[in-house]
C-alpha positions in Angstrom: -98.2 -29.1 -10.4 -94.3 -27.9 -10.4 -93.5 -25.1 -8.1 -91.0 -22.9 -10.0 -89.7 -21.6 -6.6 -86.3 -19.4 -8.6 -88.0 -16.9 -9.7 -85.4 -14.4 -11.9 -86.1 -10.7 -11.8 -84.5 -7.4 -11.8 -85.3 -4.3 -10.7 -86.1 -1.1 -12.5 -87.7 2.6 -12.5 -90.1 3.5 -14.4 -92.5 6.7 -15.0 -95.6 7.0 -12.8 -97.4 7.3 -16.5 -101.2 6.9 -16.7 -100.3 3.7 -19.3 -97.1 2.2 -17.3 -100.0 2.2 -13.9 -102.3 -0.1 -16.1 -100.1 -2.4 -17.3 -98.3 -2.4 -14.0 -102.2 -3.3 -12.9 -102.6 -6.1 -15.5 -98.8 -7.7 -14.4 -99.8 -7.7 -11.5 -103.2 -9.5 -11.7 -101.3 -11.9 -14.2 -98.4 -12.4 -10.8 -101.2 -13.1 -8.4 -102.6 -16.5 -10.4 -98.8 -17.5 -11.4 -98.1 -17.1 -7.3 -101.6 -18.8 -7.0 -99.7 -21.7 -9.8 -96.1 -22.0 -8.1 -97.9 -22.3 -4.1 -101.0 -24.0 -4.0 -98.8 -27.1 -3.2 -97.0 -25.3 -0.6 -93.6 -25.2 -2.0 -92.0 -23.3 0.5 -91.5 -22.5 4.1 -94.7 -21.0 5.5 -96.4 -20.8 2.3 -94.4 -18.8 -0.1 -91.7 -15.8 0.4 -93.7 -13.5 1.4 -94.5 -15.5 4.3 -97.8 -16.0 4.1 -99.1 -18.7 5.7 -102.2 -18.4 3.8 -103.6 -21.4 1.0 -106.1 -20.9 -2.2 -107.6 -23.8 -1.6 -111.2 -24.3 -0.4 -112.0 -28.2 -1.0 -112.0 -28.0 3.2 -114.1 -25.1 4.1 -116.4 -24.3 6.7 -119.1 -26.7 5.7 -117.2 -30.4 5.6 -114.6 -29.1 7.9 -116.2 -31.1 11.0 -115.7 -34.3 8.4 -111.5 -34.0 7.9 -110.4 -37.3 9.3 -106.7 -38.8 9.5 -105.5 -39.5 6.4 -102.3 -41.3 6.6 -99.0 -41.1 9.3 -95.6 -41.0 7.9 -92.8 -42.5 11.1 -89.5 -41.4 10.4 -88.6 -44.2 12.9 -84.9 -42.4 13.5 -84.9 -42.7 17.1 -81.2 -43.7 19.4 -81.6 -46.1 21.8 -82.1 -44.2 24.8 -84.3 -41.0 23.2 -87.0 -40.1 25.0 -90.2 -37.8 23.1 -88.4 -35.6 20.7 -90.5 -32.6 19.0 -90.4 -32.0 15.6 -90.9 -27.8 14.1 -90.6 -28.6 10.6 -93.4 -27.2 8.1 -93.3 -29.5 5.2 -93.2 -29.1 2.0 -95.2 -30.1 -0.6 -93.2 -30.1 -4.4 -95.1 -32.4 -7.3 -97.0 -34.6 -4.5 -94.3 -35.1 -3.0 -93.5 -33.5 0.8 -90.5 -33.1 1.9 -89.8 -32.8 5.7 -86.9 -33.4 8.7 -87.3 -35.4 11.8 -86.9 -34.4 15.0 -83.4 -35.4 14.7 -83.0 -33.7 11.6 -82.9 -36.2 9.3 -83.8 -35.6 5.8 -87.5 -37.7 4.5 -88.9 -37.3 1.1 -92.4 -39.1 1.4 -95.3 -39.7 -1.0 -98.1 -36.6 -1.1 -100.4 -39.1 -1.3 -100.1 -42.3 0.7 -97.3 -41.4 3.0 -94.9 -44.0 1.9 -91.1 -42.9 2.2 -89.7 -42.4 -0.9 -85.8 -41.4 0.1 -84.1 -40.2 3.3 -81.0 -38.3 4.0 -79.1 -38.9 7.1 -76.9 -35.7 7.2 -75.2 -36.7 10.5 -74.3 -40.0 9.1 -75.4 -42.6 11.4 -74.5 -40.1 14.3 -77.1 -39.0 17.5 -77.7 -35.5 15.8 -80.7 -33.9 16.5 -81.4 -29.9 16.3 -84.0 -27.5 15.8 -85.4 -28.1 11.9 -88.4 -25.5 11.3 -88.2 -26.7 7.2 -86.3 -27.1 4.0 -85.8 -25.3 1.0 -86.1 -25.9 -3.0 -84.6 -24.9 -5.5 -85.1 -26.1 -9.5 -83.6 -25.1 -12.5 -85.0 -27.4 -15.7 -84.3 -31.1 -14.9 -81.7 -29.7 -11.8 -83.9 -30.1 -8.5 -82.7 -29.5 -5.7 -83.6 -29.6 -1.2 -81.4 -27.2 0.0 -81.3 -27.4 4.5 -79.0 -27.8 6.9 -77.7 -30.5 9.6 -76.3 -29.0 12.1 -73.7 -26.8 11.4 -73.4 -27.9 8.0 -75.8 -26.5 4.7 -76.1 -29.7 2.3 -77.4 -29.5 -1.4 -80.0 -32.8 -1.7 -81.4 -33.7 -5.5 -84.9 -34.0 -4.2 -85.7 -36.9 -7.0 -82.8 -39.8 -5.1 -81.9 -37.9 -2.2 -78.2 -38.5 -2.6 -76.4 -35.4 -2.4 -75.1 -32.8 -5.3 -71.4 -33.2 -5.4 -70.9 -30.3 -7.1 -72.4 -28.0 -5.0 -69.4 -27.3 -1.6 -67.5 -30.2 -0.2 -68.8 -33.0 -2.0 -72.8 -31.7 -1.1 -72.1 -29.6 1.5 -70.6 -26.9 2.7 -69.4 -25.7 6.5 -71.3 -22.5 8.3 -68.5 -22.2 10.4 -66.5 -20.2 8.0 -66.7 -16.6 7.1 -68.1 -16.5 10.8 -65.9 -14.0 13.1 -64.4 -16.9 15.2 -61.6 -20.2 13.8 -64.2 -22.0 12.1 -62.9 -25.5 14.1 -64.0 -24.0 17.3 -67.4 -22.8 17.0 -71.1 -24.1 15.7 -73.2 -21.6 14.2 -76.7 -24.0 14.0 -79.2 -22.4 11.5 -83.0 -23.4 12.7 -85.4 -21.9 10.1 -84.9 -23.1 6.4 -83.6 -20.1 4.0 -85.2 -18.6 1.0 -84.3 -18.6 -2.5 -84.1 -15.2 -5.1 -82.4 -16.3 -8.3 -79.3 -18.7 -7.5 -79.1 -17.3 -4.1 -80.1 -19.3 -0.8 -79.7 -16.6 1.7 -79.5 -18.0 5.4 -79.9 -17.0 9.0 -78.4 -18.5 12.1 -78.5 -19.8 15.4 -75.5 -18.5 17.6 -75.0 -18.6 21.5 -76.8 -16.0 23.5 -74.2 -16.1 26.3 -71.4 -13.7 25.9 -68.1 -14.9 23.2 -71.2 -15.6 21.1 -69.9 -15.3 17.7 -72.3 -12.4 15.3 -75.2 -13.4 13.2 -74.4 -12.9 10.1 -77.0 -13.3 7.5 -75.4 -14.9 4.2 -76.7 -15.9 0.9 -74.7 -18.8 -0.8 -74.6 -19.9 -4.7 -77.1 -22.7 -5.1 -75.3 -23.9 -7.7 -71.8 -24.0 -6.1 -72.4 -22.9 -2.4 -69.9 -20.3 -2.8 -70.6 -17.6 -0.3 -72.2 -14.8 -2.4 -72.4 -12.1 0.3 -72.7 -11.0 4.1 -74.8 -8.8 6.0 -73.6 -7.8 9.1 -75.9 -7.6 11.9 -73.2 -6.1 14.2 -71.8 -3.1 12.0 -68.7 -3.4 10.9 -66.6 0.1 10.8 -68.0 2.2 8.1 -71.1 1.1 7.7 -74.5 2.2 9.3 -75.4 1.5 12.9 -71.9 1.1 13.4 -72.0 4.4 15.9 -74.8 3.2 17.9 -72.3 0.3 19.4 -68.8 0.9 21.1 -66.1 1.1 18.7 -64.9 -2.1 18.7 -67.6 -4.0 20.1 -67.9 -5.9 16.4 -64.7 -7.5 17.3 -66.3 -9.2 20.1 -70.6 -8.7 20.6 -72.4 -11.5 19.4 -76.2 -12.1 18.8 -78.7 -9.7 16.6 -79.0 -12.7 14.6 -81.7 -13.7 12.1 -82.9 -17.0 13.3 -87.4 -16.9 12.4 -86.2 -16.9 8.8 -86.6 -14.5 5.9 -89.5 -12.8 3.6 -89.2 -11.9 -0.1 -90.2 -8.8 -2.8 -89.6 -10.4 -5.6 -90.5 -7.9 -7.7 -88.6 -5.5 -5.7 -85.6 -7.2 -5.0 -86.1 -6.4 -1.0 -85.1 -9.1 1.5 -86.7 -8.6 4.9 -85.2 -10.0 8.1 -86.3 -9.5 11.4 -83.2 -10.2 14.0 -83.0 -11.4 18.1 -81.6 -9.9 21.0 -76.8 -9.1 21.2 -75.4 -11.0 23.1 -75.5 -11.5 26.3 -79.6 -11.0 26.6 -79.7 -9.4 29.9 -76.9 -7.1 31.4 -75.3 -5.2 28.4 -71.9 -2.9 30.3 -69.8 -4.4 27.2 -72.7 -3.2 24.2 -73.7 0.5 25.5 -75.9 2.0 22.5 -78.7 1.2 20.9 -77.4 -1.7 19.1 -78.2 -1.7 15.8 -79.4 -4.7 14.0 -80.3 -6.0 17.1 -84.0 -6.1 17.3 -84.9 -4.7 14.1 -86.8 -5.3 11.2 -84.4 -5.0 8.5 -84.7 -4.9 4.1 -81.7 -5.7 2.1 -80.9 -5.9 -1.2 -81.2 -9.2 -2.3 -78.9 -9.6 -4.9 -76.2 -8.3 -2.8 -76.9 -7.9 0.8 -76.8 -3.6 0.6 -78.7 -2.1 3.4 -81.7 -0.2 3.0 -83.5 0.4 5.3 -84.4 -0.8 9.0 -86.7 -0.8 12.1 -85.9 -1.3 15.7 -88.3 -2.5 17.8 -86.1 -2.7 21.3 -83.6 -0.7 21.9 -80.6 -1.9 23.7 -82.6 -5.2 24.5 -81.7 -6.9 28.4 -84.7 -8.8 27.8 -84.4 -11.6 25.6 -87.2 -10.0 22.8 -86.2 -11.2 19.4 -88.2 -10.9 16.8 -88.5 -14.9 16.4 -90.6 -14.5 12.8 -90.2 -13.1 9.9 -92.3 -10.4 9.0 -95.3 -10.8 6.6 -95.6 -8.7 3.4 -99.3 -7.7 2.8 -101.3 -5.0 1.0 -103.4 -3.0 2.9 -105.9 0.3 2.4 -104.2 3.0 4.2 -105.9 6.9 3.8 -107.5 5.4 0.9 -104.4 4.4 -0.7 -103.0 0.4 -1.4 -100.2 0.5 0.8 -97.4 -2.6 0.5 -96.2 -3.2 3.7 -94.7 -5.3 6.4 -96.1 -6.9 9.3 -94.0 -7.9 12.4 -95.2 -9.6 15.3 -93.0 -9.9 18.4 -93.1 -11.1 21.8 -94.4 -8.0 23.5 -97.4 -8.3 21.3 -96.7 -5.0 19.3 -97.4 -5.7 15.5 -95.2 -3.2 13.7 -96.7 -2.4 9.9 -94.4 -0.6 8.2 -93.8 0.8 4.2 -92.4 -2.1 2.6 -90.3 0.9 0.6 -89.4 3.1 3.4 -89.9 1.1 7.0 -91.8 4.0 8.1 -95.4 2.7 10.1 -98.6 3.1 9.6 -99.5 3.9 12.3 -98.2 6.6 15.4 -95.3 4.9 17.5 -94.5 6.9 20.6 -90.9 7.0 21.8 -91.6 7.0 25.7 -89.7 7.2 28.6 -88.6 3.5 30.5 -88.0 2.5 33.6 -84.1 3.3 34.5 -81.3 0.3 35.2 -80.2 -0.1 38.5 -77.5 -2.5 37.9 -73.8 -1.6 38.1 -72.5 -0.9 35.0 -75.5 -1.2 32.7 -77.1 1.8 30.7 -80.2 0.7 29.6 -82.1 3.0 26.9 -83.8 5.6 28.5 -86.6 5.3 25.6 -88.6 2.3 23.3 -91.1 2.5 20.7 -94.8 1.7 21.6 -97.2 1.6 18.4 -100.1 3.1 19.4 -102.5 1.5 17.0 -103.1 -1.7 16.6 -103.7 -2.5 20.1 -100.9 -5.1 21.9 -102.3 -8.9 21.0 -101.0 -9.2 24.5 -101.4 -8.0 28.4 -98.7 -6.1 28.7 -99.4 -5.0 32.8 -99.9 -6.5 35.9 -101.0 -5.7 39.5 -102.0 -7.9 41.9 -106.1 -8.2 40.8 -104.3 -10.5 37.7 -102.4 -13.1 40.1 -104.3 -16.0 40.3 -106.3 -17.2 43.3 -106.3 -21.3 43.3 -106.2 -21.1 47.3 -105.8 -19.0 50.1 -102.7 -19.9 50.9 -101.7 -19.9 47.1 -102.7 -16.7 46.7 -100.8 -15.5 49.4 -97.4 -16.9 48.3 -97.7 -15.0 45.0 -98.4 -12.0 46.1 -96.0 -11.8 48.6 -93.8 -12.8 45.3 -95.2 -10.1 43.0 -94.3 -6.9 45.4 -90.9 -8.7 46.8 -89.7 -8.5 42.6 -88.8 -5.5 41.2 -91.6 -4.4 38.5 -93.1 -1.2 37.1 -94.8 -2.4 33.5 -93.1 -3.1 30.9 -88.9 -2.8 30.0 -88.9 -3.0 33.9 -84.6 -4.5 33.5 -83.2 -7.1 35.5 -82.0 -6.7 38.6 -79.9 -8.2 41.6 -83.1 -7.8 43.8 -85.1 -10.3 41.0 -87.5 -8.5 38.6 -91.2 -9.1 37.0 -91.2 -9.9 33.2 -94.2 -9.1 31.9 -94.3 -9.8 28.4 -91.7 -12.8 29.7 -88.9 -13.7 27.0 -91.9 -16.5 25.8 -94.6 -14.5 25.9 -96.7 -12.3 23.0 -95.7 -14.2 20.0 -92.8 -16.6 18.7 -91.3 -18.6 15.5 -94.8 -19.6 13.9 -95.4 -15.9 13.4 -98.5 -15.0 12.1 -100.5 -15.8 9.0 -102.4 -12.9 6.4 -105.1 -13.2 4.1 -104.9 -10.5 1.2 -108.2 -10.5 0.6 -109.8 -9.5 3.6 -107.0 -8.1 4.8 -106.9 -10.1 8.2 -104.0 -11.1 9.9 -104.1 -13.7 12.1 -101.7 -14.4 15.6 -101.7 -16.3 18.4 -100.5 -14.8 22.0 -99.4 -15.9 25.3 -99.7 -14.1 28.8 -96.4 -15.8 30.6 -94.6 -13.6 33.3 -90.9 -14.8 33.8 -88.0 -13.8 36.7 -85.4 -12.4 35.9 -82.1 -12.1 38.4 -79.3 -11.4 37.8 -76.0 -12.7 39.7 -72.7 -11.0 38.9 -69.6 -13.2 38.7 -66.7 -12.7 38.5 -64.9 -14.6 35.4 -60.9 -14.7 37.7 -63.1 -16.6 40.6 -65.6 -18.3 39.3 -64.8 -21.4 40.2 -62.1 -21.9 42.9 -60.4 -24.7 44.9 -62.9 -26.9 44.4 -63.1 -30.3 42.9 -63.4 -31.6 39.3 -67.2 -32.5 40.3 -67.5 -29.1 42.2 -66.2 -27.0 39.6 -68.8 -29.1 36.9 -71.3 -28.3 39.6 -70.8 -24.5 39.7 -71.3 -24.0 35.9 -74.2 -25.7 35.6 -75.3 -23.9 38.3 -74.8 -21.0 36.3 -75.9 -22.1 32.7 -77.9 -24.2 32.5 -80.3 -24.4 35.8 -82.5 -22.0 35.0 -84.0 -24.5 32.2 -83.1 -27.5 33.2 -83.6 -26.9 36.9 -81.5 -27.4 40.2 -82.6 -30.9 40.6 -82.1 -31.5 37.1 -85.6 -32.7 36.2 -86.3 -30.6 33.5 -90.0 -29.2 32.8 -92.6 -29.9 30.5 -91.6 -26.9 27.9 -89.3 -29.1 26.4 -86.2 -28.7 29.0 -85.3 -32.8 29.2 -84.2 -34.2 32.7 -80.3 -34.9 32.8 -81.3 -37.2 35.8 -80.0 -40.4 34.8 -77.5 -40.1 32.2 -75.7 -42.3 32.6 -76.0 -45.8 30.7 -78.4 -43.7 28.2 -76.5 -41.3 26.3 -72.6 -41.3 26.1 -71.0 -39.0 27.6 -69.5 -37.8 23.4 -73.1 -37.2 22.6 -73.7 -34.7 25.8 -70.6 -33.1 25.1 -71.9 -33.0 21.4 -75.4 -31.4 22.3 -73.3 -29.0 24.7 -71.6 -27.5 22.0 -73.8 -27.7 19.5 -77.0 -26.4 20.8 -79.8 -28.7 19.5 -83.5 -28.6 20.4 -84.7 -25.1 22.3 -80.4 -25.3 23.5 -78.5 -23.2 22.3 -75.1 -23.9 21.3 -72.1 -23.2 24.9 -69.3 -23.6 22.8 -68.1 -20.2 24.3 -68.7 -21.8 27.6 -67.0 -25.0 27.3 -64.2 -23.5 25.6 -61.5 -26.4 26.9 -60.2 -29.7 27.7 -60.8 -28.3 32.1 -64.7 -27.4 31.5 -65.5 -30.4 29.7 -64.3 -32.5 32.2 -65.8 -30.9 34.7 -69.1 -30.2 33.2 -68.8 -34.1 31.9 -68.2 -35.3 36.2 -71.3 -33.3 37.2 -73.6 -34.6 34.7 -72.8 -38.1 34.9 -72.7 -38.4 38.7 -68.9 -39.5 38.7 -68.4 -36.8 42.1 -64.7 -38.8 42.8 -63.2 -37.4 39.1 -60.1 -36.4 38.8 -57.0 -36.0 41.0 -56.1 -33.5 43.1 -52.8 -32.8 41.5 -55.1 -33.0 37.8 -57.2 -30.2 39.6 -54.5 -27.5 40.1 -53.8 -27.8 36.2 -57.6 -27.8 35.6 -58.2 -24.9 37.9 -55.6 -22.8 35.6 -57.0 -23.8 32.2 -60.5 -22.9 33.9 -59.3 -19.8 34.9 -57.1 -18.6 32.5 -58.3 -17.0 29.1 -55.5 -18.7 26.6 -55.2 -16.7 23.2 -57.6 -14.1 23.3 -57.4 -11.0 21.8 -56.3 -8.3 23.3 -59.7 -6.6 22.8 -61.6 -9.3 24.2 -59.5 -9.7 27.3 -60.2 -6.4 28.0 -63.5 -7.1 27.1 -63.1 -10.3 29.3 -61.9 -8.3 32.5 -65.1 -6.4 32.7 -67.5 -7.3 35.6 -70.2 -9.5 34.6 -73.9 -11.0 35.3 -75.9 -13.5 34.8 -79.9 -14.5 34.8 -80.1 -16.9 37.0 -83.4 -17.3 36.4 -83.4 -16.7 32.7 -86.9 -19.3 30.9 -88.0 -18.6 34.9 -91.6 -18.7 35.2 -93.8 -16.8 37.5 -95.8 -19.9 39.2 -97.2 -20.7 42.7 -95.7 -23.1 44.8 -97.3 -26.5 42.8 -96.3 -24.7 39.3 -99.5 -23.5 38.7 -99.4 -20.2 36.5 -98.9 -17.1 39.0 -101.6 -15.2 36.8 -105.5 -15.7 35.9 -106.1 -17.1 32.6 -106.4 -16.7 29.6 -103.5 -17.9 29.2 -103.4 -18.4 25.0 -105.5 -16.7 22.6 -105.6 -16.7 18.8 -106.6 -12.9 17.3 -107.9 -12.0 14.1 -106.9 -8.0 13.5 -107.8 -5.9 10.7 -104.7 -4.4 9.4 -106.9 -1.7 7.0 -107.8 -0.2 10.0 -105.5 -1.6 13.4 -108.7 -3.4 14.6 -109.5 -6.7 16.4 -112.2 -8.7 14.0 -112.0 -11.4 17.3 -110.6 -12.7 19.5 -111.2 -16.5 21.3 -108.3 -18.9 23.9 -106.7 -21.2 22.2 -106.2 -24.6 23.9 -106.9 -25.9 27.7 -105.8 -27.1 30.9 -108.9 -28.7 31.6 -107.5 -29.3 35.3 -107.6 -25.6 36.2 -110.9 -24.4 34.1 -113.3 -22.4 36.2 -116.7 -22.3 34.0 -117.1 -22.5 30.2 -113.9 -21.1 29.7 -111.1 -22.5 28.3 -107.7 -21.4 29.9 -105.8 -21.1 27.1 -102.0 -22.2 26.8 -98.5 -21.9 25.5 -97.3 -22.4 21.9 -94.3 -21.5 19.5 -96.8 -22.9 16.3 -98.4 -20.7 14.0 -101.9 -20.6 12.2 -102.3 -21.2 8.4 -105.6 -19.9 7.0 -107.3 -21.1 3.6 -109.9 -19.7 1.0 -111.8 -22.4 2.7 -112.9 -19.5 5.2 -110.1 -21.7 7.9 -108.0 -21.0 10.4 -105.8 -24.1 11.6 -103.8 -24.4 14.3 -101.7 -26.5 17.0 -99.0 -26.0 19.3 -101.1 -26.7 22.4 -100.1 -28.5 25.4 -103.2 -30.4 25.7 -101.9 -32.1 22.3 -105.0 -31.3 20.0 -104.8 -29.8 16.3 -107.9 -27.0 15.5 -109.8 -25.1 13.3 -111.0 -21.7 13.5 -113.9 -20.0 11.0 -111.9 -17.0 9.8 -114.0 -15.1 9.9 -115.8 -15.3 13.8 -113.1 -17.0 15.8 -115.9 -20.0 16.0 -114.3 -23.4 16.7 -115.4 -25.5 13.7 -113.1 -28.4 14.4 -110.8 -29.7 16.9 -108.8 -33.4 16.9 -106.8 -35.6 19.6 -103.2 -35.9 18.2 -101.0 -38.3 19.8 -98.0 -35.6 21.1 -97.4 -32.6 21.0 -97.7 -31.1 17.7 -95.9 -27.3 17.6 -95.6 -27.0 14.4 -97.0 -24.8 11.9 -99.6 -26.9 9.3 -99.6 -27.3 5.6 -102.1 -27.7 3.7 -101.6 -28.9 -0.3 -103.5 -30.5 -3.2 -102.5 -34.5 -4.4 -104.2 -36.4 -7.3 -107.4 -34.1 -6.7 -107.4 -34.4 -2.7 -106.7 -31.4 -0.4 -104.7 -32.4 2.6 -103.8 -30.3 6.0 -100.5 -32.1 7.3 -98.9 -31.7 10.4 -95.4 -32.5 12.2 -96.6 -34.2 15.5 -93.6 -34.8 18.6 -93.5 -38.5 19.3 -94.7 -40.1 22.7 -93.1 -42.8 25.0 -94.5 -45.5 22.3 -93.1 -44.0 19.5 -90.2 -40.8 20.9 -89.6 -40.0 17.3 -92.7 -38.1 16.4 -94.7 -38.6 12.7 -96.2 -36.5 10.1 -99.8 -37.0 9.6 -102.2 -35.2 7.1 -105.7 -35.0 7.0 -108.0 -34.7 4.7 -111.9 -35.5 3.9 -113.4 -39.0 3.8 -113.4 -40.5 -0.2 
């Protein structure tokens, strides 16, 4: 089946006559049929331009899903010696019986969708280590010109979909440098998209991943000409003077502030010519003395003109974010019945567990929202915004308040430890700001739902979303730039950098954790210093770029000395020079120098779990759940636990688990979802939440499933992470037996 993904349309205005309304109804029926044909083979990330994660396929259904079994496996086999198990988050697309996906290392593969046999591959890193999160690729065609558009590192590539060869007329021999067109020096920054762009007419619209630290790049959203690679328009998520939202920042913030990036992907209403984005928090995530104000368009659902990038409307979900409460998934474009009328709307999931349902044309909420007072910050220089928006309906799909009865009770000593910790932290409910005392954050920054987003079934009005209940600890420490590192050996300088920026993810012992933060012990002999430095500067996996931290040779030498355990690195006479380089702000603009003179605070326990002394979750289960929400009424159809930790299970109720990958819903009456640490892939009855099927996987599959038909058979396909035997992971396809 041919997937005509490039949609050409014109935005026009028409009088609302009865004849026009009838014509529009007929057009809608035709458009629905055309959409079903175009997307039945999952030709776009998350199924379609509306990010529905819905498939009209029903060959696999409630009655036969129990018979579904493995059909084929594709293994990229692109690991490099010394690699540990890799995790791929790619949501494959399928065009004319060819599956396109990326590996955990970031290479592009075209695979026969019937057999899983490799057709071709492309390495954007020219044999280098590569890596970095990639959640999928984008397809565009015009007649015989068929292209795969995807990113590798900080480059955008256009690849011939038939041959796997770069298209030389696009950019510089098939590639575009994404560092160009940003605020910073292209040779000194690295912006790396993690989610695929979206195509509108002859434009590829692309977000990006930027650092979340001081000195981060702004989160520009940019549109490139699909044919030439030329930059066509830029939407500034940190507004320039004269643009909407500029007054919500200090007057020079556009020169130095960063973040507010749309890293989770986009949704598109092609008939209206409207692009919808959801943005993350401004940088630095946990302290905002240099960005006083509401900080538009951070943490916002934003609608823009897809042809021009011009602003249409916005809705901000968190004002002046201090909690890393990114909107991490693209909005779902939905049609709901509200007050007796059909309304095109936008449904936005969140980390705090609120679901925002907004009119697609105006951005106004379909359900009541209250601005409520929230706790003030007690950190010098910080001005937390005094109120935050609280939707009254639907009810939150994540627990939002804790008291002592919610603390886990594995044993008397464990319970006593957790109660003592709980009482030692500042905690006044949702939106309690970070503090130097230590703040209990709930939901945590990994709470609610993540980049996997939700799935929407237009035939029922039900939206399906996973949730995760997990508190975190925020502990701020003041860091003085001018004397952060003084009178230390090169090795100790590196240790100080590590303890400031790295310890919260990789641990004080450098052993990492099971949540995708790898061990850094024993790097010597299994990875080169050059590869480590590239990873630090470019980011990869869950790790953002730290190019804004490792800004000179001195810092490079210091962090490498520490990571590679070279305690004797450097000579005394060299150390004086290195210290001067580290403590100088060479080449900075007057605005940046002024901002850099401010005191800074860092969250030393960023992403730090609230756990007992044995590493067990500090609150009672369920920790992970799957929900079905009726968007017509705002009521819940059902909620069930998702995932299990058998060693912590008591009774018959499963515990639920963390996960970021989202669900897929089908006309066969099923919701498919993976992304749990118990390495299972499951199918639920979409009407009742009853679990109808599950299968064990060889690795952790933290990705969204795709489904398609090929050679008359429906397949469910999923990217699966690696294990000790196959570190590169695999793509696994499931179907009914012949």
